[in-house]
PyMOL Python script that loads the backbone (N, CA, C, O; Angstrom):
from pymol import cmd

cmd.read_pdbstr("""\
ATOM      1  N   UNK A   1     -12.947   8.372  -8.573  1.00  0.00           N
ATOM      2  CA  UNK A   1     -12.789   7.692  -7.207  1.00  0.00           C
ATOM      3  C   UNK A   1     -12.250   6.192  -7.338  1.00  0.00           C
ATOM      4  O   UNK A   1     -12.868   5.365  -8.007  1.00  0.00           O
ATOM      5  N   UNK A   2     -11.185   5.916  -6.732  1.00  0.00           N
ATOM      6  CA  UNK A   2     -10.619   4.571  -6.769  1.00  0.00           C
ATOM      7  C   UNK A   2     -10.770   3.843  -5.485  1.00  0.00           C
ATOM      8  O   UNK A   2     -11.370   4.408  -4.571  1.00  0.00           O
ATOM      9  N   UNK A   3     -10.277   2.620  -5.314  1.00  0.00           N
ATOM     10  CA  UNK A   3     -10.392   1.848  -4.179  1.00  0.00           C
ATOM     11  C   UNK A   3      -9.621   2.606  -3.039  1.00  0.00           C
ATOM     12  O   UNK A   3      -9.984   2.489  -1.868  1.00  0.00           O
ATOM     13  N   UNK A   4      -8.597   3.350  -3.387  1.00  0.00           N
ATOM     14  CA  UNK A   4      -7.758   4.051  -2.353  1.00  0.00           C
ATOM     15  C   UNK A   4      -8.602   5.068  -1.636  1.00  0.00           C
ATOM     16  O   UNK A   4      -8.296   5.436  -0.502  1.00  0.00           O
ATOM     17  N   UNK A   5      -9.738   5.566  -2.318  1.00  0.00           N
ATOM     18  CA  UNK A   5     -10.548   6.590  -1.621  1.00  0.00           C
ATOM     19  C   UNK A   5     -11.731   5.952  -0.858  1.00  0.00           C
ATOM     20  O   UNK A   5     -12.544   6.654  -0.256  1.00  0.00           O
ATOM     21  N   UNK A   6     -11.805   4.649  -0.896  1.00  0.00           N
ATOM     22  CA  UNK A   6     -12.860   3.982  -0.179  1.00  0.00           C
ATOM     23  C   UNK A   6     -12.426   3.355   1.100  1.00  0.00           C
ATOM     24  O   UNK A   6     -13.279   2.905   1.865  1.00  0.00           O
ATOM     25  N   UNK A   7     -11.150   3.294   1.386  1.00  0.00           N
ATOM     26  CA  UNK A   7     -10.625   2.585   2.515  1.00  0.00           C
ATOM     27  C   UNK A   7      -9.779   3.566   3.302  1.00  0.00           C
ATOM     28  O   UNK A   7      -8.957   4.282   2.733  1.00  0.00           O
ATOM     29  N   UNK A   8      -9.983   3.599   4.630  1.00  0.00           N
ATOM     30  CA  UNK A   8      -9.104   4.420   5.589  1.00  0.00           C
ATOM     31  C   UNK A   8      -8.144   3.403   6.170  1.00  0.00           C
ATOM     32  O   UNK A   8      -8.361   2.192   6.216  1.00  0.00           O
ATOM     33  N   UNK A   9      -7.104   3.998   6.592  1.00  0.00           N
ATOM     34  CA  UNK A   9      -6.049   3.288   7.219  1.00  0.00           C
ATOM     35  C   UNK A   9      -6.440   2.460   8.489  1.00  0.00           C
ATOM     36  O   UNK A   9      -5.903   1.382   8.745  1.00  0.00           O
ATOM     37  N   UNK A  10      -7.384   3.013   9.245  1.00  0.00           N
ATOM     38  CA  UNK A  10      -7.763   2.348  10.395  1.00  0.00           C
ATOM     39  C   UNK A  10      -8.768   1.074  10.082  1.00  0.00           C
ATOM     40  O   UNK A  10      -8.975   0.204  10.929  1.00  0.00           O
ATOM     41  N   UNK A  11      -9.317   1.065   8.883  1.00  0.00           N
ATOM     42  CA  UNK A  11     -10.053  -0.079   8.407  1.00  0.00           C
ATOM     43  C   UNK A  11      -9.334  -1.309   8.133  1.00  0.00           C
ATOM     44  O   UNK A  11      -9.961  -2.369   8.100  1.00  0.00           O
ATOM     45  N   UNK A  12      -8.001  -1.274   7.919  1.00  0.00           N
ATOM     46  CA  UNK A  12      -7.179  -2.383   7.628  1.00  0.00           C
ATOM     47  C   UNK A  12      -6.806  -3.126   8.884  1.00  0.00           C
ATOM     48  O   UNK A  12      -6.726  -2.529   9.957  1.00  0.00           O
ATOM     49  N   UNK A  13      -6.570  -4.453   8.769  1.00  0.00           N
ATOM     50  CA  UNK A  13      -6.083  -5.299   9.831  1.00  0.00           C
ATOM     51  C   UNK A  13      -4.711  -4.769  10.174  1.00  0.00           C
ATOM     52  O   UNK A  13      -4.028  -4.215   9.314  1.00  0.00           O
ATOM     53  N   UNK A  14      -4.262  -4.944  11.522  1.00  0.00           N
ATOM     54  CA  UNK A  14      -2.974  -4.447  11.983  1.00  0.00           C
ATOM     55  C   UNK A  14      -1.858  -5.231  11.234  1.00  0.00           C
ATOM     56  O   UNK A  14      -0.754  -4.706  11.085  1.00  0.00           O
ATOM     57  N   UNK A  15      -2.108  -6.410  10.788  1.00  0.00           N
ATOM     58  CA  UNK A  15      -1.000  -7.286  10.220  1.00  0.00           C
ATOM     59  C   UNK A  15      -1.037  -7.201   8.725  1.00  0.00           C
ATOM     60  O   UNK A  15      -0.240  -7.871   8.067  1.00  0.00           O
ATOM     61  N   UNK A  16      -1.956  -6.381   8.119  1.00  0.00           N
ATOM     62  CA  UNK A  16      -1.969  -6.360   6.601  1.00  0.00           C
ATOM     63  C   UNK A  16      -0.690  -5.608   6.181  1.00  0.00           C
ATOM     64  O   UNK A  16      -0.118  -4.763   6.870  1.00  0.00           O
ATOM     65  N   UNK A  17      -0.323  -6.029   4.961  1.00  0.00           N
ATOM     66  CA  UNK A  17       0.877  -5.396   4.367  1.00  0.00           C
ATOM     67  C   UNK A  17       0.568  -4.406   3.261  1.00  0.00           C
ATOM     68  O   UNK A  17      -0.214  -4.705   2.358  1.00  0.00           O
ATOM     69  N   UNK A  18       1.175  -3.233   3.323  1.00  0.00           N
ATOM     70  CA  UNK A  18       1.029  -2.253   2.356  1.00  0.00           C
ATOM     71  C   UNK A  18       2.339  -2.249   1.503  1.00  0.00           C
ATOM     72  O   UNK A  18       3.437  -2.195   2.058  1.00  0.00           O
ATOM     73  N   UNK A  19       2.206  -2.307   0.149  1.00  0.00           N
ATOM     74  CA  UNK A  19       3.434  -2.276  -0.638  1.00  0.00           C
ATOM     75  C   UNK A  19       3.436  -0.953  -1.266  1.00  0.00           C
ATOM     76  O   UNK A  19       2.490  -0.525  -1.927  1.00  0.00           O
ATOM     77  N   UNK A  20       4.592  -0.277  -1.029  1.00  0.00           N
ATOM     78  CA  UNK A  20       4.914   1.140  -1.582  1.00  0.00           C
ATOM     79  C   UNK A  20       6.012   1.009  -2.590  1.00  0.00           C
ATOM     80  O   UNK A  20       7.115   0.574  -2.258  1.00  0.00           O
ATOM     81  N   UNK A  21       5.744   1.363  -3.770  1.00  0.00           N
ATOM     82  CA  UNK A  21       6.807   1.236  -4.879  1.00  0.00           C
ATOM     83  C   UNK A  21       7.136   2.699  -5.344  1.00  0.00           C
ATOM     84  O   UNK A  21       6.198   3.453  -5.607  1.00  0.00           O
ATOM     85  N   UNK A  22       8.360   3.103  -5.448  1.00  0.00           N
ATOM     86  CA  UNK A  22       8.750   4.331  -5.909  1.00  0.00           C
ATOM     87  C   UNK A  22       8.565   4.491  -7.381  1.00  0.00           C
ATOM     88  O   UNK A  22       9.049   3.672  -8.163  1.00  0.00           O
ATOM     89  N   UNK A  23       7.857   5.555  -7.788  1.00  0.00           N
ATOM     90  CA  UNK A  23       7.562   5.727  -9.267  1.00  0.00           C
ATOM     91  C   UNK A  23       8.832   6.183 -10.015  1.00  0.00           C
ATOM     92  O   UNK A  23       8.895   6.005 -11.232  1.00  0.00           O
ATOM     93  N   UNK A  24       9.808   6.740  -9.366  1.00  0.00           N
ATOM     94  CA  UNK A  24      11.018   7.250  -9.954  1.00  0.00           C
ATOM     95  C   UNK A  24      12.153   6.110 -10.070  1.00  0.00           C
ATOM     96  O   UNK A  24      12.637   5.808 -11.160  1.00  0.00           O
ATOM     97  N   UNK A  25      12.553   5.478  -8.817  1.00  0.00           N
ATOM     98  CA  UNK A  25      13.638   4.646  -8.831  1.00  0.00           C
ATOM     99  C   UNK A  25      13.161   3.116  -8.827  1.00  0.00           C
ATOM    100  O   UNK A  25      13.971   2.250  -9.157  1.00  0.00           O
ATOM    101  N   UNK A  26      11.937   2.797  -8.481  1.00  0.00           N
ATOM    102  CA  UNK A  26      11.495   1.464  -8.418  1.00  0.00           C
ATOM    103  C   UNK A  26      11.671   0.816  -7.108  1.00  0.00           C
ATOM    104  O   UNK A  26      11.275  -0.346  -7.018  1.00  0.00           O
ATOM    105  N   UNK A  27      12.194   1.367  -6.090  1.00  0.00           N
ATOM    106  CA  UNK A  27      12.430   0.816  -4.776  1.00  0.00           C
ATOM    107  C   UNK A  27      11.105   0.423  -4.185  1.00  0.00           C
ATOM    108  O   UNK A  27      10.131   1.165  -4.306  1.00  0.00           O
ATOM    109  N   UNK A  28      11.043  -0.757  -3.531  1.00  0.00           N
ATOM    110  CA  UNK A  28       9.872  -1.336  -2.996  1.00  0.00           C
ATOM    111  C   UNK A  28      10.053  -1.407  -1.477  1.00  0.00           C
ATOM    112  O   UNK A  28      11.044  -1.935  -0.973  1.00  0.00           O
ATOM    113  N   UNK A  29       9.013  -0.833  -0.731  1.00  0.00           N
ATOM    114  CA  UNK A  29       8.965  -1.021   0.746  1.00  0.00           C
ATOM    115  C   UNK A  29       7.596  -1.649   1.173  1.00  0.00           C
ATOM    116  O   UNK A  29       6.556  -1.458   0.543  1.00  0.00           O
ATOM    117  N   UNK A  30       7.685  -2.351   2.206  1.00  0.00           N
ATOM    118  CA  UNK A  30       6.515  -2.985   2.856  1.00  0.00           C
ATOM    119  C   UNK A  30       6.298  -2.448   4.104  1.00  0.00           C
ATOM    120  O   UNK A  30       7.204  -2.471   4.937  1.00  0.00           O
ATOM    121  N   UNK A  31       5.069  -1.899   4.386  1.00  0.00           N
ATOM    122  CA  UNK A  31       4.739  -1.353   5.781  1.00  0.00           C
ATOM    123  C   UNK A  31       3.384  -2.031   6.245  1.00  0.00           C
ATOM    124  O   UNK A  31       2.651  -2.597   5.433  1.00  0.00           O
ATOM    125  N   UNK A  32       3.106  -1.947   7.533  1.00  0.00           N
ATOM    126  CA  UNK A  32       1.911  -2.481   8.026  1.00  0.00           C
ATOM    127  C   UNK A  32       1.161  -1.126   8.581  1.00  0.00           C
ATOM    128  O   UNK A  32       1.770  -0.117   8.937  1.00  0.00           O
ATOM    129  N   UNK A  33      -0.111  -1.265   8.592  1.00  0.00           N
ATOM    130  CA  UNK A  33      -0.919  -0.059   9.174  1.00  0.00           C
ATOM    131  C   UNK A  33      -0.475   0.236  10.609  1.00  0.00           C
ATOM    132  O   UNK A  33      -0.413   1.397  11.012  1.00  0.00           O
ATOM    133  N   UNK A  34      -0.181  -0.759  11.341  1.00  0.00           N
ATOM    134  CA  UNK A  34       0.393  -0.568  12.762  1.00  0.00           C
ATOM    135  C   UNK A  34       1.607   0.326  12.799  1.00  0.00           C
ATOM    136  O   UNK A  34       1.770   1.136  13.712  1.00  0.00           O
ATOM    137  N   UNK A  35       2.489   0.171  11.771  1.00  0.00           N
ATOM    138  CA  UNK A  35       3.692   0.933  11.779  1.00  0.00           C
ATOM    139  C   UNK A  35       3.354   2.429  11.446  1.00  0.00           C
ATOM    140  O   UNK A  35       3.947   3.333  12.036  1.00  0.00           O
ATOM    141  N   UNK A  36       2.423   2.679  10.522  1.00  0.00           N
ATOM    142  CA  UNK A  36       1.995   4.000  10.223  1.00  0.00           C
ATOM    143  C   UNK A  36       1.220   4.671  11.307  1.00  0.00           C
ATOM    144  O   UNK A  36       1.335   5.882  11.496  1.00  0.00           O
ATOM    145  N   UNK A  37       0.398   3.885  12.058  1.00  0.00           N
ATOM    146  CA  UNK A  37      -0.350   4.483  13.131  1.00  0.00           C
ATOM    147  C   UNK A  37       0.524   4.783  14.325  1.00  0.00           C
ATOM    148  O   UNK A  37       0.129   5.603  15.154  1.00  0.00           O
ATOM    149  N   UNK A  38       1.753   4.137  14.475  1.00  0.00           N
ATOM    150  CA  UNK A  38       2.625   4.381  15.513  1.00  0.00           C
ATOM    151  C   UNK A  38       3.355   5.763  15.274  1.00  0.00           C
ATOM    152  O   UNK A  38       3.771   6.434  16.218  1.00  0.00           O
ATOM    153  N   UNK A  39       3.481   6.132  14.001  1.00  0.00           N
ATOM    154  CA  UNK A  39       4.123   7.421  13.683  1.00  0.00           C
ATOM    155  C   UNK A  39       3.393   8.529  14.089  1.00  0.00           C
ATOM    156  O   UNK A  39       4.009   9.524  14.470  1.00  0.00           O
ATOM    157  N   UNK A  40       2.056   8.519  14.069  1.00  0.00           N
ATOM    158  CA  UNK A  40       1.225   9.601  14.542  1.00  0.00           C
ATOM    159  C   UNK A  40      -0.218   9.294  14.391  1.00  0.00           C
ATOM    160  O   UNK A  40      -0.539   8.121  14.201  1.00  0.00           O
ATOM    161  N   UNK A  41      -1.137  10.235  14.455  1.00  0.00           N
ATOM    162  CA  UNK A  41      -2.588  10.006  14.304  1.00  0.00           C
ATOM    163  C   UNK A  41      -2.926  10.039  12.928  1.00  0.00           C
ATOM    164  O   UNK A  41      -3.394  11.067  12.437  1.00  0.00           O
ATOM    165  N   UNK A  42      -2.722   8.943  12.211  1.00  0.00           N
ATOM    166  CA  UNK A  42      -2.902   8.780  10.706  1.00  0.00           C
ATOM    167  C   UNK A  42      -4.155   7.864  10.466  1.00  0.00           C
ATOM    168  O   UNK A  42      -4.455   7.566   9.310  1.00  0.00           O
ATOM    169  N   UNK A  43      -4.850   7.438  11.468  1.00  0.00           N
ATOM    170  CA  UNK A  43      -5.896   6.528  11.305  1.00  0.00           C
ATOM    171  C   UNK A  43      -7.086   6.990  10.546  1.00  0.00           C
ATOM    172  O   UNK A  43      -7.789   6.188   9.931  1.00  0.00           O
ATOM    173  N   UNK A  44      -7.348   8.360  10.576  1.00  0.00           N
ATOM    174  CA  UNK A  44      -8.332   8.969   9.829  1.00  0.00           C
ATOM    175  C   UNK A  44      -8.109   9.190   8.416  1.00  0.00           C
ATOM    176  O   UNK A  44      -9.042   9.591   7.720  1.00  0.00           O
ATOM    177  N   UNK A  45      -6.844   8.947   7.873  1.00  0.00           N
ATOM    178  CA  UNK A  45      -6.488   9.203   6.477  1.00  0.00           C
ATOM    179  C   UNK A  45      -7.004   8.132   5.642  1.00  0.00           C
ATOM    180  O   UNK A  45      -7.015   6.970   6.051  1.00  0.00           O
ATOM    181  N   UNK A  46      -7.460   8.484   4.415  1.00  0.00           N
ATOM    182  CA  UNK A  46      -7.811   7.622   3.360  1.00  0.00           C
ATOM    183  C   UNK A  46      -6.481   7.064   2.805  1.00  0.00           C
ATOM    184  O   UNK A  46      -5.435   7.685   2.992  1.00  0.00           O
ATOM    185  N   UNK A  47      -6.508   5.920   2.136  1.00  0.00           N
ATOM    186  CA  UNK A  47      -5.330   5.305   1.583  1.00  0.00           C
ATOM    187  C   UNK A  47      -4.777   6.219   0.422  1.00  0.00           C
ATOM    188  O   UNK A  47      -3.573   6.248   0.169  1.00  0.00           O
ATOM    189  N   UNK A  48      -5.695   6.955  -0.264  1.00  0.00           N
ATOM    190  CA  UNK A  48      -5.156   7.906  -1.213  1.00  0.00           C
ATOM    191  C   UNK A  48      -4.420   9.062  -0.665  1.00  0.00           C
ATOM    192  O   UNK A  48      -3.564   9.618  -1.353  1.00  0.00           O
ATOM    193  N   UNK A  49      -4.695   9.455   0.518  1.00  0.00           N
ATOM    194  CA  UNK A  49      -3.904  10.420   1.230  1.00  0.00           C
ATOM    195  C   UNK A  49      -2.523   9.965   1.664  1.00  0.00           C
ATOM    196  O   UNK A  49      -1.505  10.648   1.555  1.00  0.00           O
ATOM    197  N   UNK A  50      -2.595   8.703   2.183  1.00  0.00           N
ATOM    198  CA  UNK A  50      -1.323   8.048   2.532  1.00  0.00           C
ATOM    199  C   UNK A  50      -0.424   8.017   1.352  1.00  0.00           C
ATOM    200  O   UNK A  50       0.728   8.441   1.441  1.00  0.00           O
ATOM    201  N   UNK A  51      -0.941   7.497   0.171  1.00  0.00           N
ATOM    202  CA  UNK A  51      -0.102   7.502  -1.030  1.00  0.00           C
ATOM    203  C   UNK A  51       0.380   8.861  -1.408  1.00  0.00           C
ATOM    204  O   UNK A  51       1.541   8.964  -1.802  1.00  0.00           O
ATOM    205  N   UNK A  52      -0.332   9.845  -1.338  1.00  0.00           N
ATOM    206  CA  UNK A  52       0.091  11.259  -1.686  1.00  0.00           C
ATOM    207  C   UNK A  52       1.193  11.719  -0.784  1.00  0.00           C
ATOM    208  O   UNK A  52       2.149  12.359  -1.222  1.00  0.00           O
ATOM    209  N   UNK A  53       1.058  11.383   0.516  1.00  0.00           N
ATOM    210  CA  UNK A  53       2.170  11.907   1.335  1.00  0.00           C
ATOM    211  C   UNK A  53       3.421  10.982   1.410  1.00  0.00           C
ATOM    212  O   UNK A  53       4.426  11.401   1.983  1.00  0.00           O
ATOM    213  N   UNK A  54       3.401   9.837   0.897  1.00  0.00           N
ATOM    214  CA  UNK A  54       4.515   8.876   0.957  1.00  0.00           C
ATOM    215  C   UNK A  54       5.525   9.478  -0.062  1.00  0.00           C
ATOM    216  O   UNK A  54       5.228   9.990  -1.141  1.00  0.00           O
ATOM    217  N   UNK A  55       6.826   9.322   0.490  1.00  0.00           N
ATOM    218  CA  UNK A  55       8.005   9.711  -0.386  1.00  0.00           C
ATOM    219  C   UNK A  55       9.094   8.633  -0.262  1.00  0.00           C
ATOM    220  O   UNK A  55       9.229   7.990   0.779  1.00  0.00           O
ATOM    221  N   UNK A  56       9.807   8.463  -1.258  1.00  0.00           N
ATOM    222  CA  UNK A  56      10.916   7.418  -1.287  1.00  0.00           C
ATOM    223  C   UNK A  56      11.970   7.769  -0.277  1.00  0.00           C
ATOM    224  O   UNK A  56      12.351   8.933  -0.151  1.00  0.00           O
ATOM    225  N   UNK A  57      12.431   6.817   0.419  1.00  0.00           N
ATOM    226  CA  UNK A  57      13.590   7.028   1.367  1.00  0.00           C
ATOM    227  C   UNK A  57      14.898   6.726   0.813  1.00  0.00           C
ATOM    228  O   UNK A  57      15.913   6.867   1.495  1.00  0.00           O
ATOM    229  N   UNK A  58      14.933   6.258  -0.563  1.00  0.00           N
ATOM    230  CA  UNK A  58      16.169   5.986  -1.131  1.00  0.00           C
ATOM    231  C   UNK A  58      17.059   7.267  -1.213  1.00  0.00           C
ATOM    232  O   UNK A  58      16.559   8.327  -1.591  1.00  0.00           O
ATOM    233  N   UNK A  59      18.318   7.181  -0.875  1.00  0.00           N
ATOM    234  CA  UNK A  59      19.206   8.286  -0.940  1.00  0.00           C
ATOM    235  C   UNK A  59      19.180   9.092  -2.185  1.00  0.00           C
ATOM    236  O   UNK A  59      19.577   8.617  -3.249  1.00  0.00           O
ATOM    237  N   UNK A  60      18.703  10.348  -2.074  1.00  0.00           N
ATOM    238  CA  UNK A  60      18.741  11.287  -3.215  1.00  0.00           C
ATOM    239  C   UNK A  60      17.602  11.155  -4.072  1.00  0.00           C
ATOM    240  O   UNK A  60      17.592  11.855  -5.085  1.00  0.00           O
ATOM    241  N   UNK A  61      16.582  10.339  -3.838  1.00  0.00           N
ATOM    242  CA  UNK A  61      15.470  10.123  -4.691  1.00  0.00           C
ATOM    243  C   UNK A  61      14.255  10.986  -4.302  1.00  0.00           C
ATOM    244  O   UNK A  61      13.892  11.900  -5.041  1.00  0.00           O
ATOM    245  N   UNK A  62      13.620  10.701  -3.139  1.00  0.00           N
ATOM    246  CA  UNK A  62      12.461  11.420  -2.645  1.00  0.00           C
ATOM    247  C   UNK A  62      11.286  11.505  -3.643  1.00  0.00           C
ATOM    248  O   UNK A  62      10.519  12.466  -3.694  1.00  0.00           O
ATOM    249  N   UNK A  63      11.211  10.350  -4.476  1.00  0.00           N
ATOM    250  CA  UNK A  63      10.079  10.333  -5.454  1.00  0.00           C
ATOM    251  C   UNK A  63       8.800  10.004  -4.757  1.00  0.00           C
ATOM    252  O   UNK A  63       8.724   9.662  -3.577  1.00  0.00           O
ATOM    253  N   UNK A  64       7.725  10.147  -5.651  1.00  0.00           N
ATOM    254  CA  UNK A  64       6.359   9.767  -5.240  1.00  0.00           C
ATOM    255  C   UNK A  64       6.243   8.283  -5.171  1.00  0.00           C
ATOM    256  O   UNK A  64       6.872   7.598  -5.978  1.00  0.00           O
ATOM    257  N   UNK A  65       5.417   7.692  -4.189  1.00  0.00           N
ATOM    258  CA  UNK A  65       5.210   6.304  -4.092  1.00  0.00           C
ATOM    259  C   UNK A  65       3.862   5.871  -4.604  1.00  0.00           C
ATOM    260  O   UNK A  65       2.923   6.666  -4.587  1.00  0.00           O
ATOM    261  N   UNK A  66       3.722   4.590  -5.080  1.00  0.00           N
ATOM    262  CA  UNK A  66       2.515   4.040  -5.512  1.00  0.00           C
ATOM    263  C   UNK A  66       2.169   2.954  -4.483  1.00  0.00           C
ATOM    264  O   UNK A  66       3.005   2.119  -4.137  1.00  0.00           O
ATOM    265  N   UNK A  67       0.930   2.985  -4.007  1.00  0.00           N
ATOM    266  CA  UNK A  67       0.500   2.066  -2.887  1.00  0.00           C
ATOM    267  C   UNK A  67      -0.351   0.951  -3.448  1.00  0.00           C
ATOM    268  O   UNK A  67      -1.238   1.180  -4.271  1.00  0.00           O
ATOM    269  N   UNK A  68      -0.084  -0.215  -3.012  1.00  0.00           N
ATOM    270  CA  UNK A  68      -0.729  -1.425  -3.353  1.00  0.00           C
ATOM    271  C   UNK A  68      -1.011  -2.289  -2.172  1.00  0.00           C
ATOM    272  O   UNK A  68      -0.295  -2.233  -1.172  1.00  0.00           O
ATOM    273  N   UNK A  69      -2.023  -3.074  -2.262  1.00  0.00           N
ATOM    274  CA  UNK A  69      -2.420  -4.123  -1.172  1.00  0.00           C
ATOM    275  C   UNK A  69      -1.994  -5.441  -1.788  1.00  0.00           C
ATOM    276  O   UNK A  69      -2.733  -5.840  -2.688  1.00  0.00           O
ATOM    277  N   UNK A  70      -0.981  -6.172  -1.493  1.00  0.00           N
ATOM    278  CA  UNK A  70      -0.679  -7.432  -2.124  1.00  0.00           C
ATOM    279  C   UNK A  70      -1.682  -8.446  -1.739  1.00  0.00           C
ATOM    280  O   UNK A  70      -2.160  -8.393  -0.606  1.00  0.00           O
ATOM    281  N   UNK A  71      -2.025  -9.308  -2.519  1.00  0.00           N
ATOM    282  CA  UNK A  71      -2.937 -10.414  -2.288  1.00  0.00           C
ATOM    283  C   UNK A  71      -2.260 -11.431  -1.300  1.00  0.00           C
ATOM    284  O   UNK A  71      -1.074 -11.753  -1.378  1.00  0.00           O
ATOM    285  N   UNK A  72      -3.141 -11.897  -0.367  1.00  0.00           N
ATOM    286  CA  UNK A  72      -2.671 -12.870   0.564  1.00  0.00           C
ATOM    287  C   UNK A  72      -3.008 -14.238   0.103  1.00  0.00           C
ATOM    288  O   UNK A  72      -4.116 -14.455  -0.387  1.00  0.00           O
ATOM    289  N   UNK A  73      -2.131 -15.161   0.228  1.00  0.00           N
ATOM    290  CA  UNK A  73      -2.492 -16.505  -0.145  1.00  0.00           C
ATOM    291  C   UNK A  73      -1.810 -16.880  -1.502  1.00  0.00           C
ATOM    292  O   UNK A  73      -1.033 -16.126  -2.087  1.00  0.00           O
ATOM    293  N   UNK A  74      -2.170 -18.096  -1.936  1.00  0.00           N
ATOM    294  CA  UNK A  74      -1.469 -18.582  -3.089  1.00  0.00           C
ATOM    295  C   UNK A  74      -2.323 -18.047  -4.318  1.00  0.00           C
ATOM    296  O   UNK A  74      -3.515 -17.752  -4.228  1.00  0.00           O
ATOM    297  N   UNK A  75      -1.558 -17.957  -5.486  1.00  0.00           N
ATOM    298  CA  UNK A  75      -2.218 -17.677  -6.719  1.00  0.00           C
ATOM    299  C   UNK A  75      -2.497 -19.033  -7.412  1.00  0.00           C
ATOM    300  O   UNK A  75      -1.633 -19.905  -7.506  1.00  0.00           O
ATOM    301  N   UNK A  76      -3.682 -19.150  -7.863  1.00  0.00           N
ATOM    302  CA  UNK A  76      -4.179 -20.383  -8.568  1.00  0.00           C
ATOM    303  C   UNK A  76      -4.280 -20.126  -9.941  1.00  0.00           C
ATOM    304  O   UNK A  76      -4.746 -19.048 -10.309  1.00  0.00           O
ATOM    305  N   UNK A  77      -3.870 -21.053 -10.830  1.00  0.00           N
ATOM    306  CA  UNK A  77      -4.026 -20.998 -12.228  1.00  0.00           C
ATOM    307  C   UNK A  77      -5.444 -21.163 -12.725  1.00  0.00           C
ATOM    308  O   UNK A  77      -6.345 -21.489 -11.952  1.00  0.00           O
ATOM    309  N   UNK A  78      -5.637 -20.948 -13.957  1.00  0.00           N
ATOM    310  CA  UNK A  78      -6.981 -21.168 -14.588  1.00  0.00           C
ATOM    311  C   UNK A  78      -7.192 -22.615 -14.763  1.00  0.00           C
ATOM    312  O   UNK A  78      -6.361 -23.322 -15.334  1.00  0.00           O
ATOM    313  N   UNK A  79      -8.351 -23.081 -14.253  1.00  0.00           N
ATOM    314  CA  UNK A  79      -8.563 -24.502 -14.354  1.00  0.00           C
ATOM    315  C   UNK A  79      -9.882 -24.818 -15.084  1.00  0.00           C
ATOM    316  O   UNK A  79     -10.517 -25.856 -14.895  1.00  0.00           O
ATOM    317  N   UNK A  80     -10.215 -23.905 -15.876  1.00  0.00           N
ATOM    318  CA  UNK A  80     -11.589 -23.944 -16.677  1.00  0.00           C
ATOM    319  C   UNK A  80     -11.309 -24.519 -18.058  1.00  0.00           C
ATOM    320  O   UNK A  80     -10.182 -24.909 -18.363  1.00  0.00           O
ATOM    321  N   UNK A  81     -12.278 -24.564 -18.833  1.00  0.00           N
ATOM    322  CA  UNK A  81     -12.168 -25.086 -20.198  1.00  0.00           C
ATOM    323  C   UNK A  81     -13.529 -25.165 -20.880  1.00  0.00           C
ATOM    324  O   UNK A  81     -14.540 -24.763 -20.305  1.00  0.00           O
ATOM    325  N   UNK A  82     -13.551 -25.648 -22.021  1.00  0.00           N
ATOM    326  CA  UNK A  82     -14.783 -25.711 -22.800  1.00  0.00           C
ATOM    327  C   UNK A  82     -15.353 -27.165 -22.432  1.00  0.00           C
ATOM    328  O   UNK A  82     -14.625 -28.153 -22.532  1.00  0.00           O
ATOM    329  N   UNK A  83     -16.612 -27.252 -22.025  1.00  0.00           N
ATOM    330  CA  UNK A  83     -17.242 -28.503 -21.608  1.00  0.00           C
ATOM    331  C   UNK A  83     -17.768 -29.203 -22.881  1.00  0.00           C
ATOM    332  O   UNK A  83     -18.346 -30.287 -22.794  1.00  0.00           O
TER     333      UNK A  83
END
""", "prot")
cmd.dss("prot")
cmd.show_as("cartoon", "prot")
cmd.util.cbc("prot")
cmd.orient("prot")
């Protein structure tokens, strides 16, 4: 069981971004949960099911997609050390 099995599509904020990367050709797409919910009644789906159904739209590819939730905000460097 991964984090994809713990979150349903309707649990995400409407403005959250989902990153879909093709495992075959590497094409990256960004979608929002609102866009997926507008396509049909997908609110009950777990994110693992969304990932399993997603296919690449690149011409001639139709490969499986990997789903990720990109981190919002700035990335901060390590500021620790030995005291």
